[in-house]
N, C-alpha and C positions, 0 to 999 in steps of 0.2 A: 511311541511318540519319538521320530528323532529329534537327532541334535538339534535340526534348525526350528523345529518345532517346538521342543523345552524353551529354547533363547527367547522367542517370541510369546509361548504362553508366561515367562518369567517377567518378562518386556509389560505386558498386559495388566499382567496381575499388579508387579509397583505401580504403575500408571495409576490403579483401581485404589490402591490402599493412599497412594499420594494423597488423591482428590478428597479421601475420607481424613484423611491427616490434617490437611488444612497445608497452612504455609512449613515445610517440613524441609527434614534435607538441605539445611544450609551448611552442617560441615563446618570440617577447618577451612577458612580464611586467612589470607594473608594480604597484602597489600603490595603496590606493583612494586618492580624492581625484579630483574635475573630473570622473567618469565620465561620460560619452555615449554611445549608445546608436549601433553602427556600422549603417549601410543595411541593411533587411532584402532579402533575395536573390531577385529575382522570380523567377518561375518559373511554368507555365501551371500552372490548376487542374486536377486529376486528378479526371474522373467517375466518381463513386465505386461509380456504380448498371452499370457496361459490362462485361458477359461477354462471355469471348472464348477460346478457345485447347482444351487438353486439357485443363487443369483443369475447364471446366464441362462439357465431354463426361463425366468421369470421375467429379464429383457427382452428376450427372443419373443416371448409370449405376450408381450405390449402389456401386460398388467397395467388398469385404472390405477390412476394417483390413488392411495388411501384417503378418504373423506379428510376435512379439515378437522371436524371436532373428533374423530377416531382416535381411539389413546394410540400410543407407538407399543408398537407390538404384537397388536390385534389384528385378525381379519375383520372384516366388515359384519361376518356373522359369529363374532366374538369367539371365534378356537383362535389359542395359543399357536405363533409362528417361532419357530428355533430361529436362530441364529444361520445362517447361509455360511456354508466354510469357508476359509476364506479362497481368495482367487480374484482375479480381475477381468473386467469384461473392456476391453479396448472396441471403440466403436472406428476405428479408423483404419484400411479404408472400409464406409460402409459396409454391412454387410446385408448380401441378398435379403436374407430373410428379416432384416428391418427397412421396407420401401420406406415407412410411413412415419408415422411421431413415434417420439423415442418417452416414453413413461415413467418417471422417477415420484419419488414424495419430497426430494430437498435435493436442489440443483444449486450444487457453488459453480459460479465463473473465477477462476483464475485458481492460481496454483501456490502461491507464494505461502509466507509463511502467516498470514489470515484464513486464505482461505483452505487448508492443508489442516490445521491447526483446528478448523471446522468439522471438517472430514474425518479426520481420525475418531473423533468422540463419537460424532453419527454413525459412523461405521459398527459401532459397539449396540448400538439399540436393536437390537430384534426387530428383524421381519420391515426394519425401515431402508428404502429402497433411496440408495445416494447415490449420486454422481458427481463428477468437476468435470468442468469444459473448459478446453484451454488451446489458446489460437496456436501454440507451440507446440513442443514434450510438454511433459508433468515434471521436467526437474530445470523448466527453461526461464521461470520466472525471473520477475526484475529484485529478489530475495537475495538469489546465491552473488548478487552486484553490490551487497551491500558490504562496507567496508569499514564501518562503523561494529559499534558492540550492544549490548543490550544491559541496560540500567537499571538495575535491581539492588536492594539492600539484604544482601545475603550474612549480615554479620558485621560485626566489631563495633567497636563502645561509639567511636566519633560517632558513625552514620545513625540515622533513624527514616523513619521512612514520612515523618513530618518535614524534613528535610530536604528528601527527596521530593518532597509535595511543594513546598516552596521554591525548591529551585525553577518547578514545570512551570509553576502561577506567574514569576517573574519573568520567564524566556515568552511565556506568552503573552506576555504587554496587558494583562485586563481584561482579554476574553476568552480565557479556559473557563470552562465548566466545572465549579470546585468540588461537586460530587465526580464527577467523570474522572479530574486528575487523583483523586481520593482511592475508586476502584482501581484505578493504572496500578500506582504506587503500594496500594497493599493487598494486592491479590498477585501481581509482579512476581516477588520471589517465589511462588507455588509452581507457576509455570514455568519458570528457570526451572526447578529442580524436577518435573515432569518433564520437561524435553529432554534433562540429563539421564534420566529413568528410560528414555527413549533411545540412548547411544551418542547424544549429542557431547562431541568432546571441546572441553573448553579450556585456556589456555592456564597452566598450572604453574606457582612458584617450586622452587626447588625441594622446599618442606610439605611438598605435595598438595595445599590447599589451595583454591581457584586467586588468578591472580588478576588484581583491581585495579583499572587504571581511572584517574582523573580526567575528563574532555571539557570543553568550554560551556562554561554556565552550570556545571555541575559545584557545589562546594565542597563534596567530600568523591573520594576514590570509589566509586559505586561502579563501574562499566568492567564487563565481562566481554574479552576478547579471544576467537579462535585462529590461531593460525597469525597470530598480530594483527593481521587486516585481512581476513578471511573470513569473517564470524557467519556471513550470510549464505556461502556457501555450507558451512559447515551445517546450520541449523536449515537447510532446507535441503541435503543428505540427509538427514537425519526424518525430517518429516517423510521425505515421499520414500525411504526406506517401510517406513511409518505405516504409510498409506497401502505399500503394496502388499502387507500383510492382512489388508482388509479383503472386502469383499465391494468394495467400492469401485462402479463403473468410471470410467477413463474415456473422456473422450477427446483427442490428442487432435491439433491442428481440424479446432473445430472456430470458427467465428463468430461470434453473437450479435446479431444485427439489433433487434430492439426488443424490450418487455413486451410480452403477453397479457393483457387486462381485460376482465371479464366481472361485471357483476361488481366492479369498483373494488376486485382484489389482482395482485399480480397472478399468472397461474403459469409461467413458463416464459421461454422465450423464441423468439425466430432467429435460426443461427443460417450458414455456409457450412455442409459437411466437409470435410479431407477433400471429395472429390470438386467442391465447388457447388453443391445443388442445394438448393434450400428444403432445411429440414425445420421441423416445430420442436422444440424436448419440452413438453408438459411437468409442472410441478406444483406441489403446494405449498412450498417455498422455494424462493430462488434469493440465493445471495449473492452481492457484487461484490469480489474481493478481487476485483482489476486493478486493483494499483493503481500511480498516479499518472502522469500525462507532463515528464520531462520535455519529450518529444516537441512539445510547443514551443521550444528553444534551440535554436540553432548550435547553440554549446551546452549542454547539458551532461550532467554524470550518469543519467539515466541508459537503458537498452533501447532497440529501434522500436520494442512492440509497446513500450510507456504510451499508450496514446488516448489514455482518460479515456476506455469506452464505457465504462460502467458509468460512468459520471455523466457524461453526453445522452446513453441510454435514458437517463432517471431526468435527463433536462428536458427531453423531448417526449417524455410522459408526464412531465409535468409533477415531477414529486420533488419536494425542497429539498436545494439544495444551496451549501452557505460557505462561507468564507474560502472560495477559490481566488481572491485578489490575494491574498495570502499564497506567495509564489516563494519556499526558502532558496535561497543561490547558496553554495557551499563553496566558500570564500578558497578553500586549497584542492582548487586542480586543476593536474596539472597544467601548463599553456602549452599543448601538442596537437598536432594533428589530427592525430586517434579521435573517432568518435565512437563509443564515448568516451566523454574524458577520463581518462584515468584519476582516480581522485586518490588522494592524499590524507590519510585518514587524521581524526581528527586526535587520533591517539600520538601522532608526531607531535603535536603540543602539547599533550597532556603530558608526556615524556621528555618536555622541555626544548623543542622547536622551537626557530624564532621567526617572526613574520617580518621583510625588513623592506623599504623602499629602493628605491633608483640610486638613493644617496648613500645606502647600507646601512640606514640610521631605521632604529623602531618607532612605528607611529600609533599600535595599538596595542590596548592589550590581549595576548594571544590567548588565553581562556573566558574571553568575553561570551556572550550568546554568538550565532551564527549572524543573525542579521545585522549588528552591530557592528562584526569585523567586515562584514561584503560591505558595506558602506561605507566602511573609513576606506575599505581597498579601493573600492570605487572613485571618490571622491580622491584619492591619492593618484589613481591613475590616471584621472582625467587633469588633476593638478599637470602633471610631468609628461602627460600626452603621450604616456604609452600602454603598450598590448596586457602585462603582466606586471607582478612584482616580485620576491621570491621569499623563497622560504627557506632558512637556514636551520637545516640539521646536521651540520659535522660535529657541533658536541653531544649525538646520543652515541651511546656506547652499545656495541653489538647490535648496530643498525639489523644486519642481515641473520642473528638470528632471534630477532626481538619479530622484524618485520618481511619473514622469506619472501608473501607473494608482490609484495612494496617493491623490494629488490629487486627483484627481477624485471620488473615491470621499468623500473628506472634502466637498470642496465640494457635493456630492448633499447629506448631512448637515450643508449648514449651517457646517462649520469652516474655519477656515483658520488653518492650522498656521505659522507666521507670527508669528501675534497669540494662539494659543485653545489654551492645556492641551485635551488630551485626553483624552474619559471613558474609561477601561480596566478591564475588569475577565478573570479567569482563564475560557475556554471550554475544551470536550473540544476535543482537537488529535489524538491520535496512541495506537493501541493499541501498546504495544514487545514485546507478544507474538504470539501466532497457532499457526500448524499447525506442529508441530517440525519442521525438515529437516536433513540432514546439509552440508557446505560444497557440496555441488553442486544443492541445492535439493531434493530427493527426503523426500521423507516416510517413515512406517514402513510404508503401504501402496503395496507395489510398483503401479507406473503413476501414483501421484500426486504432483505436485510442487508447491511453493510458492514465492512469491517477493515479496518487498513487501512491503506492511504486514500482507496477509493470514499470513504465514510467521514464525515463530522461529527465525531462523539462528543467537540466541545474540550478535548483532552489537550490540542497542542494551542489553542488558542487563534492566536495572528501570529506566532514564530514556535517551532518545534523546538523544545531541549534535545543533545546529541544527544543520543541512541535510545530514545522511548519511541522511536519508530516498531522497531522489531519488536518490543516489549506489548506495545498497543496490538499487533496481529496475533500474536500468543494471547492476554488477556481474554480481549473481545470478542476471538475467534471461538474461545471457550463458552464465551457469556452465552455467547446466539446462540451455539450448538444444545447448549443446555434449557433453553428458553425456548427453543423448536421441540426438544425431547418432552418437554411438559405439557405441550400441547399449544403455544401460544401462536397467534398468529399476526394481531395487530399490537398498536404502537401503547406507548406509558406516556403519561405527562412525567417524564426523569431526564436527564442529561439537557443536552441541548435540545430536543424539543419542548423542555418548560417556556422558551421564551416565546413560542405559538403564542401561548396565552395567559404571557406577564406574569406567572409565577415568581414570588418572592423569593429575590435572590439569583434570579434568572438573567444569564445576558439576552437583553431585548432581541426582535427581531426588526428587521426595518426592510420594505422589499425593494427589488430592483427591478430597473423597467428599462428595454432597451432590444437588442435586434435578437438577443437569443429567444423573446418569448414569440416571435414566428416559429421556431422549431416544437414548438408544444404542439405537433402531431404527430401519429406512428402510423404503424402498419393496419392493415384490417384486421378489427378485433383487439386490437391492443387500446391504448391510452387516444381519441381524439379521434378524427376523420376519417375515414375511407379515403384516398385517391388514388391517382393512376400510379402511383411508386410506396413506398412504405414510409416515405415520409408525409402524404396526403398533397406533394405537387406535382405539376406536368415536371416529369424526371428531366436533369439536363445530363447527359451520356456524357463521361469525361473516358475521351480513350485513354486505354490503359500505360502508353507511352507519355501521355501527359501526367500522369498520377503525384509525379515525384517529383517530376520540378514544381509543379503547383504547391507540394509538403513544402521545399526548400524554400518557396517564395513565403508562402506562412511563416514558417520557421525564423527566418531573415529579420520578417517584419514584427515580429513580437520578443526578438532579442532586440532590436534596434528602438521598440516602442516601449515594453512594458515591462525592460528588467530590471535591474536593481535600483536604478534612479528613474523616477517616472517623471512627465509632466502633462498636462491638460493637452499641448501641442503632440507631443512624442505619442501619447495613449490614442489619440485622434487620426491621425495618418497612419498607425497600427490597423485601426480600426478598419478604414480604406480600404488597408492593402489585402485585410484579410477579407474581405467582402467581394473583392477582385482573383484573391485565389481558391476560397475556397464558398461555390455559393451556396447555399442554403437546402438544397435538396439536389443532391446528389444520387444519381440511382446507384446502388449499391453492387455489382455486379462481382466482385473480388474482394478479399479482406483488404486488401492495399487502399483499396476504393472506399471501403467502409473506415478504414483509420483514417484516412483526409478528411472527409464528412465530420466525422467525431470530432477530429480536432479543431476543426472550422467549426463547430458549436460550440465547445468547451474555448477557445479562443473568444469568441463574442462575449460569453459570461464572465472570464477575466476581465477582458476590458470591461465591459458595462460597470462591473464593481468596481475596479481601478477608477474609472473617472467619476464615478457616483462620491466615492470616499474621499473627501478633500481632507487629508490628513495624512499624517506619518504615525505609521504605529506598525511594530512587529517588522516579518518581512514587507510590507506596503510601504513604500517612499514617494512621498510628491516634493519634491522642490522647492514649488510651489507655496505649500501648507508644511514647513519642516518640524513639526509639534503635534503631539498628542492632541484629541480635542475629546471633554468628557460628553457630548452630540454624540461624537461614534462611537459612542461606546456600546457597540449593539454589534448584532451580525446581519449583515445583506443577505438576504435569503432569496435565490431566483423560485420562483413556483410558489411564493406566498403572496395573496392578496390581503393588502389591509383593507378594514372597512372601520365606516366611521369617521 
């Protein structure tokens, strides 16, 4: 075994050991101050397009998926199957030996922290054919844009998982599922330790301990960072390298169109391959790890690909989707023409940066939850009739050493944080809702799973606590992988799904009706009636030259009507504009047209729920209803019909 092979073997053995030991490997931890980045582990560069081993032969042969009741690691005839050798099969451009459907056991849509956390585990199951489909390259997910950190209780007498839980529930404004939040904070430390075992390098103090910072809404310093504000990029790097050492199939530059549903179960997806040809990918289990939908808005911190594809596919299939009205706006995005907007990490305020208005006065607690800070900023900007406020980081020491990525971005914009106040304004950042799941990531549709920002586990409630998003992807990506490995396919009455049955302690459900209901049809063989196009309607062909213009108009309408502060009038005007810019039935002949269709579906869902919720709670603020109402302590659910 060569040096690289021994290193990978030690990595996987270490990961297995950590799982058996539970929450271990906390090590020596120090508090923030004087953080410096440890040297990056050096390793050979994996060749991502190499094909070898049984995995390649099986997929070329188009093996049928393993039966749903069949135990992982066994053929239908009961013979044991050994683990395929390490190697990866890329299906872009499509191979002439694969003209038809692609057959897998598990298909993961999305290559961010949630999706790859699942793939790393599932690829270790002997005989299980696992694939990941991404509309870009494997490393191009939204995860790599995350500048915040990973919140986890890794040691220290002052902190505890109970405190982390309390902070999470407080930020969620009464809509968190307590069981899901408990899972997050209790299992998070072990998942962080596993990520470190895979090679992720986090910032450390001079003494060698992990550097922990405090961020908005946290009562203690418990947030890990990498490179100051490059945490997501480091997490993505470690996971991509881990997946590269497995036999998982990778379908790059493929675009998922819709879910395939048969006999009440999800059995795969319809997709456009890298050449734009329609294909089917069949799988007994489909995992939606497609991320968020910041591209609903003209001003966002999210990359161009964050178009809510998984949530839109679920909505069209009638799968329950909830809490999408709670769009979190990050308060400190750099006011700059660049898009996505450069994010000035919450860690800056954790280290002492101050928020100032046009008169130079402080006006809000810098470490309050994001929803409170964004609302205060929006109100002050309206009062002063300005487009931005200021972040004063001139008092921070060693800025370039602590935040090298931010320092470089600011230098590009001609700003020096040592002397300049930094212009900032809220920007769309995170959707706290998504596809409703139980505690193991199972949706209401058997065979369909969801994790990360595409899911509504109930962890975030009405507003996500800073630096809980990467942690959520690690925790629930791992949990759904373990559930699939044990043979589960359907949901349980746990977590956010408990509200469907009104179980004790659950946040109750309330159905949402509106324009989005018209989208609940899908392609032939999927959920709903078949029609002339895969939406079941007469297709309105949108010229490719018009797609970008329609997208921009939709984004402007959502920014103006469904931003930080909302009213009935603004929401209704946005809804009318969305109907004009994105018709409910768009023939999807390209990924760009598909993204526009998905944005239209999800925009209508957001607007329907925001109009229905006549209160202010968490990230949803209605100017006519400035306080929270107990009657609205419920989840607004699309795809749910109330009876009785």
